[in-house]
Backbone bond lengths (Angstrom), bond angles and torsions (degrees), N, CA, C in turn:
res aa  C-N    CA-C-N  psi(-1)  N-CA   C-N-CA  omega(-1)  CA-C   N-CA-C  phi
1 M - - - 1.451 - - 1.538 111.97 -
2 K 1.369 116.15 -34.19 1.466 118.67 179.63 1.524 110.31 -64.97
3 K 1.355 117.70 -40.63 1.449 121.03 179.79 1.532 110.76 -63.87
4 I 1.343 116.81 -41.11 1.465 121.08 179.15 1.519 110.17 -63.56
5 S 1.363 117.84 -42.46 1.445 121.49 179.92 1.528 112.02 -62.41
6 L 1.344 116.20 -40.40 1.454 120.19 178.89 1.513 111.92 -64.26
7 L 1.368 115.72 -40.90 1.455 119.46 -179.20 1.524 111.38 -68.04
8 V 1.354 116.25 -39.48 1.466 120.73 176.43 1.514 110.07 -62.95
9 G 1.349 115.86 -43.42 1.453 120.51 179.18 1.509 111.10 -61.91
10 L 1.331 117.65 -41.58 1.450 122.15 -179.73 1.533 109.69 -63.11
11 F 1.372 117.05 -43.04 1.460 120.39 -178.78 1.506 110.93 -60.73
12 F 1.384 117.35 -46.16 1.442 120.11 -178.62 1.502 111.69 -69.04
13 S 1.346 116.89 -31.87 1.451 119.95 178.92 1.510 111.79 -66.30
14 L 1.345 116.95 -43.69 1.459 121.35 179.33 1.528 110.84 -61.03
15 N 1.329 117.47 -41.07 1.452 120.58 179.42 1.535 111.08 -72.75
16 L 1.363 116.42 -32.66 1.447 119.64 179.19 1.528 110.64 -66.27
17 L 1.350 116.32 -37.74 1.451 121.50 -179.42 1.523 112.46 -73.15
18 S 1.339 117.90 -8.65 1.467 119.68 -175.96 1.540 111.74 -113.45
19 Q 1.338 117.63 27.80 1.437 119.25 -176.33 1.529 113.02 -76.00
20 T 1.327 119.11 -23.32 1.457 121.97 175.33 1.525 109.36 -68.50
21 Y 1.329 116.54 124.03 1.470 119.58 -178.94 1.521 110.02 -84.38
22 F 1.327 117.16 135.07 1.459 122.94 176.74 1.533 108.27 -106.75
23 P 1.347 117.30 105.46 1.440 119.63 -179.21 1.514 112.09 -72.28
24 F 1.328 116.65 164.83 1.454 120.90 176.84 1.531 109.40 -68.00
25 P 1.333 117.44 147.73 1.455 119.38 178.97 1.517 110.94 -67.72
26 T 1.342 115.26 158.18 1.459 121.74 170.76 1.543 108.37 -111.14
27 S 1.292 117.19 176.99 1.446 120.40 -176.32 1.539 112.34 -61.48
28 S 1.322 116.73 -22.22 1.476 119.35 178.35 1.523 111.82 -75.24
29 D 1.337 118.61 -9.86 1.454 121.77 -178.05 1.527 114.34 -91.22
30 S 1.320 119.89 -4.81 1.456 122.95 178.86 1.514 112.14 51.80
31 A 1.334 116.81 55.19 1.459 122.34 -177.50 1.504 111.55 -88.23
32 I 1.356 116.06 140.55 1.454 122.68 178.03 1.531 109.71 -134.07
33 W 1.349 115.86 132.93 1.459 122.57 175.06 1.532 107.96 -114.87
34 N 1.335 117.42 138.53 1.460 121.67 175.13 1.533 107.94 -118.49
35 S 1.315 116.86 114.32 1.463 122.38 -178.42 1.525 110.37 -108.78
36 V 1.325 116.95 136.04 1.456 122.22 -175.43 1.529 109.89 -120.33
37 G 1.339 115.31 135.69 1.461 120.28 178.52 1.518 110.99 -92.11
38 Y 1.321 115.84 141.49 1.466 123.17 -179.98 1.531 108.88 -124.84
39 Q 1.320 115.59 140.35 1.458 121.16 177.64 1.527 108.59 -115.03
40 F 1.318 116.34 134.61 1.472 121.18 -179.18 1.526 108.75 -106.56
41 P 1.366 116.94 141.96 1.449 126.46 2.09 1.512 114.31 -86.70
42 A 1.322 118.31 -6.91 1.448 121.78 -177.94 1.521 110.04 -90.01
43 F 1.347 117.76 97.84 1.442 121.04 -178.77 1.534 109.15 -145.35
44 P 1.340 120.71 158.79 1.473 123.26 -0.08 1.524 110.91 -82.78
45 L 1.326 114.96 160.68 1.457 120.10 172.71 1.526 108.31 -73.93
46 P 1.336 117.93 159.91 1.470 119.12 175.03 1.505 111.51 -60.75
47 S 1.315 117.21 142.26 1.465 120.77 -177.62 1.507 111.67 -60.95
48 T 1.327 117.61 -24.97 1.480 119.94 -178.55 1.511 112.38 -69.27
49 S 1.328 118.25 -12.15 1.453 119.00 179.95 1.516 114.54 -123.71
50 S 1.350 117.48 2.32 1.445 118.28 -172.05 1.521 115.54 -135.78
51 S 1.322 119.31 -0.12 1.446 121.24 -172.97 1.509 111.94 -102.87
52 T 1.333 116.91 137.23 1.458 123.22 178.79 1.524 108.68 -124.58
53 Y 1.316 116.21 136.19 1.475 121.73 179.35 1.524 109.06 -113.11
54 Y 1.332 114.54 122.84 1.462 120.51 178.64 1.523 109.47 -111.44
55 G 1.325 116.11 142.10 1.447 118.93 178.23 1.505 112.18 -149.97
56 L 1.326 116.45 161.95 1.453 122.96 178.86 1.525 110.41 -97.67
57 Y 1.320 115.46 142.68 1.455 119.46 177.40 1.508 109.41 -158.31
58 G 1.325 116.06 104.87 1.467 120.98 174.51 1.511 113.98 84.65
59 D 1.322 115.48 167.36 1.465 123.92 179.44 1.530 110.52 -118.13
60 T 1.314 114.03 165.49 1.456 120.17 172.29 1.511 108.97 -146.23
61 I 1.321 117.23 153.35 1.460 121.62 178.26 1.505 109.37 -107.35
62 I 1.341 116.56 124.67 1.446 122.38 178.87 1.541 108.33 -129.23
63 D 1.287 116.67 122.80 1.459 122.38 -178.31 1.529 112.36 50.74
64 G 1.350 115.36 38.29 1.457 120.81 177.77 1.513 116.01 81.13
65 L 1.343 117.62 2.11 1.449 121.28 -179.10 1.544 110.11 -112.83
66 T 1.332 116.63 148.83 1.459 121.80 -178.76 1.518 110.58 -90.69
67 Y 1.330 115.91 129.33 1.457 123.22 177.50 1.531 109.46 -120.18
68 S 1.330 115.89 147.38 1.479 121.04 172.53 1.513 108.68 -93.34
69 K 1.324 116.62 132.70 1.464 121.16 -177.23 1.532 110.47 -88.56
70 F 1.348 116.56 135.80 1.465 119.43 177.95 1.522 110.29 -120.70
71 Y 1.332 114.55 145.96 1.462 123.65 -174.81 1.526 109.65 -128.89
72 G 1.338 116.54 166.56 1.457 120.53 -178.69 1.517 112.88 -138.59
73 N 1.343 115.90 141.39 1.453 123.52 170.06 1.527 107.28 -117.10
74 W 1.323 116.25 141.99 1.448 119.84 177.57 1.523 109.87 -109.94
75 T 1.335 116.05 147.36 1.447 120.64 178.51 1.531 109.71 -58.97
76 G 1.302 115.65 143.11 1.453 120.17 -175.38 1.523 109.39 113.05
77 T 1.348 114.88 -28.03 1.459 120.20 173.91 1.520 111.79 -112.12
78 E 1.329 117.78 -32.47 1.456 122.50 -179.45 1.536 110.60 -143.70
79 S 1.347 116.04 154.84 1.456 121.77 174.40 1.539 110.94 -110.09
80 A 1.320 115.59 11.23 1.467 123.02 176.88 1.528 107.03 -161.96
81 F 1.328 116.91 169.12 1.456 119.00 177.56 1.524 110.27 -67.80
82 N 1.324 116.00 129.57 1.462 123.03 -178.66 1.512 108.44 -137.80
83 I 1.329 116.63 108.49 1.471 120.34 -173.82 1.517 111.90 -65.65
84 T 1.332 117.96 -27.16 1.470 119.87 -178.37 1.515 113.00 -68.99
85 T 1.320 118.58 -22.52 1.475 121.15 179.47 1.532 112.00 -116.21
86 A 1.339 116.51 0.91 1.476 119.86 -175.35 1.523 111.67 -76.54
87 N 1.315 115.92 156.60 1.455 123.21 176.08 1.530 110.24 -101.45
88 Y 1.324 116.71 135.70 1.474 120.44 176.30 1.517 109.52 -69.56
89 L 1.351 116.83 127.52 1.467 121.67 -175.82 1.527 111.95 -112.07
90 G 1.303 118.57 -24.81 1.464 120.17 -178.17 1.517 110.52 157.38
91 S 1.336 115.17 -172.58 1.453 122.39 179.21 1.510 109.86 -137.61
92 Y 1.324 115.47 156.87 1.466 118.15 178.27 1.523 111.31 -142.95
93 R 1.326 113.64 162.35 1.479 121.24 174.79 1.513 108.22 -145.27
94 E 1.318 116.03 155.11 1.468 121.47 175.87 1.518 109.46 -114.83
95 D 1.328 117.52 130.77 1.456 119.16 -179.12 1.529 111.12 -94.22
96 T 1.310 117.16 -176.52 1.472 122.14 -175.31 1.526 112.16 -74.23
97 L 1.331 117.24 -9.48 1.475 120.76 178.13 1.517 112.13 -97.84
98 K 1.327 116.76 15.19 1.459 122.50 178.93 1.515 113.72 67.80
99 K 1.320 115.05 29.00 1.481 120.05 178.03 1.531 108.48 -105.13
100 V 1.334 115.67 134.89 1.455 121.37 179.73 1.522 107.88 -105.79
101 W 1.357 115.50 119.26 1.465 121.81 -176.21 1.533 109.36 -108.51
102 C 1.330 116.24 134.65 1.454 122.94 178.11 1.523 111.14 -108.51
103 R 1.320 116.56 140.32 1.461 121.93 171.85 1.537 106.00 -119.40
104 Y 1.349 114.87 104.24 1.457 120.14 -179.48 1.532 109.57 -82.94
105 P 1.329 118.11 157.55 1.472 121.51 -171.53 1.521 115.39 -54.72
106 N 1.310 118.61 -35.03 1.458 120.22 -176.26 1.523 113.87 -97.07
107 D 1.323 117.25 7.27 1.468 121.19 -177.18 1.521 111.26 -103.77
108 S 1.296 116.33 149.73 1.457 121.92 177.75 1.533 110.73 -107.12
109 I 1.337 116.85 -1.09 1.453 122.20 178.27 1.528 109.42 -130.36
110 D 1.328 115.84 162.14 1.455 120.98 176.04 1.538 110.11 -78.13
111 I 1.334 116.14 144.33 1.453 122.25 173.90 1.525 108.47 -110.91
112 L 1.328 116.29 129.54 1.468 120.35 179.98 1.532 109.03 -73.93
113 K 1.337 115.11 112.87 1.453 120.94 -178.83 1.514 111.93 -91.69
114 Y 1.340 117.37 -43.75 1.461 122.45 179.10 1.528 110.55 -138.49
115 D 1.320 115.08 152.09 1.468 121.34 172.21 1.543 106.43 -137.14
116 F 1.330 116.06 99.31 1.451 120.60 -176.58 1.521 112.67 -85.52
117 G 1.316 116.16 7.12 1.442 120.58 173.05 1.519 112.83 -94.13
118 L 1.322 117.60 0.80 1.488 121.43 -179.09 1.511 111.16 -66.08
119 N 1.337 114.52 150.76 1.455 121.82 178.14 1.539 109.19 -129.94
120 L 1.303 115.37 171.18 1.470 121.41 -179.92 1.533 111.43 -52.65
121 G 1.345 115.97 126.61 1.450 120.61 178.63 1.508 113.57 95.48
122 D 1.350 118.33 -14.97 1.465 120.24 176.09 1.528 109.15 -71.43
123 T 1.322 114.61 167.77 1.466 121.06 -177.68 1.514 110.01 -124.94
124 F 1.336 117.05 140.85 1.453 122.20 176.52 1.535 108.95 -124.17
125 C 1.333 116.28 136.78 1.447 121.36 -178.14 1.519 109.97 -108.41
126 F 1.342 116.84 126.69 1.468 123.24 -178.28 1.517 109.94 -89.12
127 Y 1.304 114.94 128.08 1.462 120.70 178.11 1.530 108.14 -86.50
128 P 1.319 118.72 133.97 1.469 121.13 -172.77 1.531 114.16 -82.92
129 Y 1.342 117.41 55.98 1.467 119.42 -179.25 1.534 110.22 -73.35
130 S 1.312 116.73 123.92 1.474 123.59 175.40 1.517 112.26 47.24
131 Q 1.320 118.33 40.86 1.443 119.96 -179.60 1.513 110.15 -153.85
132 P 1.335 116.46 157.08 1.461 121.04 -176.85 1.527 113.43 -87.92
133 C 1.316 117.39 7.67 1.463 119.45 -172.19 1.521 113.90 -70.71
134 G 1.320 116.74 -28.80 1.441 118.83 -176.58 1.508 112.06 85.98
135 Y 1.328 116.34 179.12 1.461 121.40 -179.20 1.521 109.18 -97.44
136 Y 1.345 116.44 106.09 1.454 120.72 -176.63 1.515 109.44 -129.08
137 C 1.333 113.91 150.22 1.491 120.06 177.67 1.517 108.33 -118.28
138 F 1.344 115.91 134.67 1.454 120.70 -175.80 1.524 110.90 -134.91
139 P 1.320 117.48 146.99 1.483 121.09 -177.46 1.523 112.56 -78.84
140 V 1.326 114.57 157.58 1.441 121.55 169.61 1.530 107.66 -81.29
141 L 1.312 116.76 117.81 1.458 121.95 -175.84 1.530 113.35 -92.10
142 L 1.336 116.04 -24.60 1.480 119.66 -177.12 1.523 109.02 -161.39
143 V 1.309 115.10 140.64 1.480 121.87 171.15 1.515 107.76 -125.67
144 D 1.334 117.45 117.64 1.444 120.53 179.99 1.527 109.40 -139.72
145 S 1.328 116.32 -160.93 1.477 121.06 -178.88 1.516 109.70 -127.18
146 I 1.341 114.66 152.73 1.456 122.19 176.02 1.505 108.65 -132.88
147 L 1.329 116.37 139.50 1.457 121.70 178.85 1.531 108.64 -82.83
148 V 1.317 115.64 114.00 1.464 122.07 -177.76 1.513 109.19 -122.86
149 S 1.324 115.66 114.76 1.478 121.73 176.85 1.521 111.49 50.19
150 G 1.344 116.02 43.50 1.445 121.50 173.85 1.519 116.51 89.96
151 S 1.330 118.28 -3.35 1.467 121.53 -179.96 1.523 109.39 -131.15
152 Y 1.352 115.77 147.01 1.448 120.63 177.61 1.524 110.51 -82.73
153 R 1.323 115.43 132.63 1.451 120.73 176.97 1.535 109.89 -122.05
154 R 1.310 115.94 148.33 1.459 120.57 177.72 1.519 110.10 -68.38
155 Q 1.330 115.22 140.58 1.468 122.66 -176.76 1.521 108.83 -130.82
156 I 1.344 115.94 127.50 1.463 121.19 -176.36 1.512 109.29 -113.97
157 H 1.345 116.81 125.09 1.469 123.37 -179.14 1.532 108.93 -103.10
158 L 1.314 117.09 126.52 1.464 122.79 176.70 1.515 109.66 -113.75
159 G 1.341 117.30 138.87 1.445 121.24 -176.43 1.499 113.29 -104.60
160 Y 1.326 115.91 136.07 1.451 123.25 178.29 1.527 110.54 -114.57
161 S 1.308 115.20 168.45 1.459 120.82 173.24 1.516 109.07 -76.32
162 A 1.321 116.80 163.57 1.474 123.99 174.96 1.529 111.79 56.58
163 G 1.349 116.24 31.39 1.443 120.22 174.62 1.515 115.02 79.08
164 Q 1.332 119.19 2.61 1.448 121.28 179.20 1.533 110.48 -79.51
165 K 1.324 115.82 149.08 1.453 119.78 -173.81 1.508 110.33 -151.01
166 D 1.330 115.55 168.09 1.459 121.10 170.77 1.508 106.83 -145.26
167 V 1.329 115.85 151.87 1.466 122.39 177.00 1.506 106.68 -135.86
168 W 1.339 116.51 129.73 1.442 122.06 177.42 1.529 110.29 -108.99
169 I 1.302 117.11 140.43 1.462 123.12 175.64 1.517 109.00 -119.25
170 E 1.331 116.03 130.37 1.456 121.37 -179.02 1.535 111.71 -49.76
171 G 1.316 117.14 133.27 1.445 121.34 174.88 1.498 114.92 75.29
172 I 1.349 118.37 -3.36 1.457 122.56 -178.83 1.510 111.57 -123.24
173 G 1.334 116.56 -47.52 1.447 120.41 178.36 1.525 112.08 110.52
174 S 1.321 115.70 -155.37 1.453 122.91 -174.57 1.521 111.44 -75.06
175 I 1.325 116.33 143.65 1.476 120.01 172.97 1.533 110.22 -92.91
176 V 1.346 116.49 4.51 1.470 121.05 178.75 1.524 110.82 -114.08
177 G 1.330 118.08 -68.28 1.454 121.14 -179.53 1.516 109.99 -109.58
178 T 1.327 117.32 105.00 1.456 120.37 -169.84 1.527 111.57 -69.36
179 W 1.365 118.76 -68.81 1.445 120.59 -178.17 1.508 113.67 -125.54
180 D 1.326 117.79 -50.76 1.468 117.52 -179.24 1.515 112.95 -125.72
181 E 1.356 117.45 9.14 1.469 118.22 175.03 1.552 109.64 -81.24
182 P 1.311 117.06 155.96 1.463 120.14 177.34 1.529 110.41 -74.10
183 W 1.333 116.10 146.55 1.476 119.44 176.78 1.516 110.56 -79.51
184 C 1.326 117.91 -18.70 1.484 120.91 -176.13 1.531 109.69 -97.55
185 F 1.340 115.88 168.19 1.451 121.58 172.43 1.525 108.96 -65.93
186 V 1.322 117.61 136.52 1.478 122.44 170.79 1.501 106.37 -112.21
187 G 1.333 116.59 98.99 1.457 120.72 -170.79 1.524 108.00 66.36
188 N 1.317 116.70 -114.91 1.475 119.54 176.62 1.538 109.33 -117.59
189 F 1.330 117.43 33.07 1.435 121.66 -175.60 1.526 110.27 -116.31
190 E 1.347 116.72 136.49 1.469 121.47 179.74 1.527 109.00 -142.69
191 Y 1.344 115.50 154.67 1.457 120.91 -179.33 1.519 111.25 -111.68
192 S 1.337 115.48 154.83 1.467 120.86 -179.37 1.529 108.72 -147.07
193 L 1.344 116.67 140.64 1.462 120.96 177.84 1.543 108.86 -76.35
194 D 1.312 114.86 115.49 1.476 119.84 179.78 1.511 111.76 -86.12
195 C 1.325 117.47 -29.43 1.467 118.62 -169.63 1.510 111.06 -164.42
196 Y 1.333 116.73 142.82 1.478 121.93 171.13 1.535 107.49 -131.24
197 I 1.327 115.41 128.79 1.475 122.78 -177.38 1.512 109.29 -123.94
198 E 1.323 117.49 134.89 1.444 121.26 178.15 1.518 109.54 -133.66
199 N 1.345 115.11 126.23 1.460 121.32 -177.28 1.527 112.44 51.93
200 S 1.360 114.29 43.81 1.480 123.44 177.37 1.525 114.34 68.71
201 I 1.322 117.83 12.25 1.464 122.28 177.84 1.516 110.10 -110.33
202 Q 1.298 118.31 130.03 1.467 122.82 175.47 1.519 109.42 -70.24
203 V 1.320 116.27 111.64 1.461 121.51 -175.97 1.509 112.03 -96.19
204 Y 1.336 116.93 -41.75 1.463 120.79 -173.76 1.529 109.73 -143.42
205 G 1.318 117.14 142.25 1.449 121.62 171.73 1.518 114.36 93.63
206 A 1.324 113.87 176.07 1.465 120.46 -175.01 1.509 113.17 -83.83
207 C 1.347 117.71 -22.80 1.474 121.50 -174.87 1.520 110.84 50.19
208 A 1.336 115.95 47.70 1.460 122.13 -173.97 1.520 113.07 -89.17
209 Y 1.332 118.04 -4.44 1.468 119.83 -172.83 1.508 112.92 -112.95
210 G 1.329 117.64 20.16 1.448 119.93 177.80 1.508 111.11 86.20
211 T 1.343 118.35 128.18 1.443 120.93 -175.08 1.523 113.28 -136.40
212 G 1.297 117.78 -18.96 1.454 119.55 -176.91 1.521 113.00 85.35
213 I 1.357 118.36 3.43 1.453 120.30 177.53 1.512 108.29 -91.70
214 T 1.327 116.61 158.85 1.444 120.73 -177.09 1.510 111.54 -77.79
215 E 1.336 115.65 161.83 1.467 119.48 177.92 1.508 111.84 -63.97
216 E 1.329 117.33 -33.84 1.449 120.07 -179.59 1.542 109.81 -64.07
217 S 1.336 116.68 -42.72 1.471 119.08 -178.45 1.510 112.12 -71.70
218 K 1.358 118.11 -18.43 1.433 120.43 179.70 1.518 113.45 -84.08
219 K 1.341 118.29 -7.45 1.462 119.59 179.93 1.510 110.71 -63.53
220 E 1.332 116.14 134.95 1.444 120.95 -178.27 1.527 111.09 -94.69
221 N 1.339 115.56 150.14 1.457 117.93 166.40 1.520 107.14 -58.54
222 N 1.336 117.16 140.93 1.447 120.66 -174.74 1.509 110.89 -132.93
223 F 1.330 115.96 131.25 1.458 122.24 179.60 1.542 107.82 -136.97
224 K 1.326 116.29 128.12 1.484 120.06 -178.56 1.509 109.60 -131.85
225 L 1.337 115.01 122.36 1.461 120.54 172.12 1.523 108.01 -81.81
226 I 1.344 117.07 133.33 1.448 121.05 179.04 1.528 110.59 -72.27
227 K 1.349 114.76 -40.03 1.475 120.75 178.51 1.514 108.61 -137.72
228 N 1.316 115.54 150.35 1.467 121.39 174.38 1.539 107.59 -169.26
229 P 1.364 119.96 119.27 1.477 130.15 6.84 1.525 112.76 -67.00
230 I 1.347 114.48 169.52 1.462 122.54 -173.68 1.518 109.18 -125.46
231 V 1.334 115.76 138.21 1.464 120.68 179.49 1.523 110.80 -96.61
232 S 1.333 117.96 -52.00 1.463 118.97 -174.76 1.523 114.19 -134.12
233 T 1.351 118.14 -31.51 1.472 119.40 -175.59 1.529 110.49 -128.06
234 L 1.335 114.68 123.76 1.446 121.30 176.22 1.536 108.02 -86.11
235 E 1.330 116.30 115.32 1.450 120.69 -179.72 1.533 109.60 -115.93
236 F 1.306 117.50 135.09 1.463 119.75 -178.51 1.525 110.56 -154.87
237 D 1.322 113.96 163.06 1.454 123.07 -179.81 1.520 107.95 -130.14
238 F 1.351 118.88 129.77 1.471 118.02 -179.10 1.520 111.94 -139.26
239 F 1.338 111.72 153.73 1.484 121.65 175.46 1.516 107.77 -139.68
240 T 1.345 118.48 140.86 1.461 121.23 177.69 1.516 109.79 -128.09
241 K 1.344 114.61 166.64 1.458 121.67 175.22 1.536 110.36 -78.49
242 K 1.341 116.28 -13.61 1.454 121.30 -170.89 1.543 109.86 -96.36
243 S 1.308 117.21 83.33 1.446 122.44 -176.48 1.527 111.41 -75.60
244 N 1.335 116.10 159.31 1.476 123.49 174.34 1.515 113.03 56.78
245 Q 1.330 115.50 41.91 1.464 120.21 176.38 1.515 110.52 -126.39
246 Q 1.324 115.95 162.40 1.458 120.84 174.86 1.538 108.60 -84.16
247 F 1.334 116.07 124.62 1.445 121.05 -179.84 1.530 110.64 -109.20
248 Y 1.327 114.60 150.61 1.471 122.36 175.67 1.509 109.99 -123.97
249 C 1.308 117.27 132.97 1.467 121.88 172.65 1.508 108.35 -95.58
250 C 1.316 117.06 120.39 1.453 122.10 -175.40 1.532 111.11 -124.92
251 I 1.310 116.59 149.58 1.466 121.82 176.61 1.536 107.37 -125.31
252 Y 1.334 115.50 133.24 1.450 122.23 178.08 1.517 110.24 -119.51
253 S 1.325 115.37 147.54 1.462 120.18 175.80 1.509 109.83 -75.19
254 A 1.313 118.66 175.22 1.469 122.58 -178.16 1.516 112.29 -66.40
255 I 1.339 118.62 -16.56 1.473 120.91 178.79 1.551 110.20 -102.57
256 G 1.344 116.67 10.81 1.463 120.29 173.59 1.511 115.83 88.60
257 K 1.344 119.94 12.77 1.441 122.17 178.93 1.540 110.00 -87.62
258 Q 1.329 116.18 128.42 1.459 119.64 179.68 1.536 108.08 -74.24
259 I 1.333 116.53 126.01 1.465 121.47 -178.69 1.522 112.78 -119.72
260 Y 1.342 116.63 -4.34 1.467 120.10 178.51 1.520 108.96 -156.61
261 K 1.356 116.15 140.95 1.448 121.55 174.83 1.528 109.47 -153.95
262 S 1.348 116.61 131.96 1.436 120.87 179.63 1.530 108.36 -155.82
263 T 1.330 116.40 151.60 1.465 118.70 175.83 1.509 109.34 -68.73
264 C 1.333 116.60 151.60 1.469 120.96 179.86 1.521 108.94 -154.52
265 V 1.322 116.06 167.51 1.473 121.28 -179.06 1.510 108.50 -127.02
266 E 1.333 115.99 158.68 1.458 120.42 178.79 1.515 111.07 -59.73
267 G 1.333 116.18 145.69 1.452 121.96 -175.47 1.511 111.04 116.37
268 K 1.304 117.25 -152.76 1.467 121.44 -176.40 1.529 110.32 -86.32
269 S 1.327 114.49 136.71 1.470 121.48 177.69 1.525 109.40 -139.56
270 S 1.317 116.53 162.82 1.473 121.76 176.97 1.521 109.31 -145.48
271 I 1.328 115.30 147.16 1.463 122.47 179.35 1.535 107.16 -134.16
272 D 1.336 115.85 134.80 1.460 121.76 176.92 1.506 109.82 -77.90
273 V 1.334 118.55 114.87 1.467 122.51 178.96 1.509 111.31 -117.49
274 S 1.323 116.82 21.35 1.473 121.42 -175.38 1.522 112.53 -63.20
275 T 1.339 117.10 -27.10 1.474 119.35 -178.98 1.526 112.90 -89.50
276 F 1.350 116.77 -4.48 1.472 120.07 179.69 1.535 110.59 -70.87
277 K 1.314 115.87 147.64 1.453 121.06 173.50 1.525 109.44 -72.21
278 N 1.316 117.39 154.45 1.467 121.20 175.88 1.519 109.82 -61.14
279 G 1.339 116.64 139.68 1.467 120.04 177.73 1.508 112.24 155.67
280 I 1.347 115.00 -168.36 1.459 123.14 -178.98 1.532 109.45 -97.75
281 Y 1.335 116.71 134.46 1.456 122.92 179.05 1.524 109.33 -134.25
282 F 1.319 114.73 163.64 1.461 121.95 173.72 1.507 109.05 -119.32
283 V 1.334 117.31 132.11 1.452 122.13 172.08 1.517 106.77 -109.46
284 S 1.331 117.78 133.26 1.448 120.50 -177.73 1.520 110.86 -133.75
285 I 1.327 115.14 147.67 1.476 122.05 171.71 1.519 106.18 -101.37
286 E 1.330 117.26 126.06 1.434 121.97 -174.11 1.512 112.37 -131.09
287 N 1.334 116.01 157.77 1.466 120.94 168.24 1.532 106.64 -126.12
288 I 1.339 115.80 -165.42 1.455 117.15 -175.72 1.498 113.92 -66.58
289 N 1.356 117.08 -17.01 1.464 121.83 -178.91 1.523 112.84 -93.85
290 G 1.343 118.18 -4.77 1.462 119.33 177.88 1.518 112.73 126.05
291 V 1.328 115.68 -158.01 1.456 123.39 -174.60 1.548 110.67 -73.66
292 I 1.337 116.59 132.48 1.453 121.63 175.76 1.533 109.37 -103.63
293 I 1.340 116.29 -49.09 1.465 123.02 179.46 1.517 108.05 -137.13
294 S 1.310 117.12 144.72 1.468 121.54 178.15 1.520 110.68 -143.93
295 S 1.325 115.76 147.90 1.465 120.92 179.20 1.515 109.30 -147.60
296 K 1.319 115.28 151.32 1.479 121.61 179.53 1.520 108.96 -95.79
297 F 1.353 116.12 142.84 1.445 120.24 171.51 1.530 110.35 -139.93
298 I 1.305 115.63 162.64 1.453 122.20 -177.74 1.518 108.84 -116.92
299 K 1.308 117.37 126.70 1.471 123.38 174.28 1.518 109.23 -97.39
300 M 1.317 114.91 126.25 1.471 119.27 178.60 1.517 109.83 -150.77
301 D 1.316 117.78 151.83 1.443 123.83 178.73 1.517 111.40 -77.13
């Protein structure tokens, strides 16, 4: 029963930490997605033949509504997103219900690309734009959270037949079919999101296929626990991209209740947890805007 309680507490904690909604970027956010194609069983393919760079540039008005325009570069012509050589692929907008609608060049109606208001047991239907997948509807199998660049974002898992799947991350989109790739296997070929960059900052992914961003902007927030599980002293080392700010070291219980908060600085820190009950906790580095980095630890005697 104790193990079950800890797991339930962990599940609610992860969802509690992801209550801030992350909307989709607009053209003013300078967002770039890098999608990489993989061939089975011989993968990955060389980046020079399989990588696509998508980016936002400018707005357009359609039926009185504002859409952000997205473009694409393919490997072989560019090694990063370049608007001067990119092809216009379509436009999108997000409504107040957390739905992202796409208007592709040859369509006269909006196509629902994402619905971030979905919950467990809901169903989403994929429109077969420029792909052989067909029109299929699949259930939401899981809704959880993922730590992205120091903050928890809602993550929606959709289940397909024959082992195919898709995962959506708030404010980023699919980790399988970014904008115009198929969500299904095409022969033995599949796509994967390698990297997402916003305002020149690497937000998600490895960015292993070339992006045009500087090494400084690619630095990740870093948090390292010295020991885990912990008996009496929580020791850790952290670095963030957010220099010259006031940081707070906070500890939360497995159900998301804050039980400790103190100012701290980048580098090595320690917190006395000897009076804590045995169980799962979260330690987070925060500023006035919220969580920057978070990690789980176990307290035990």
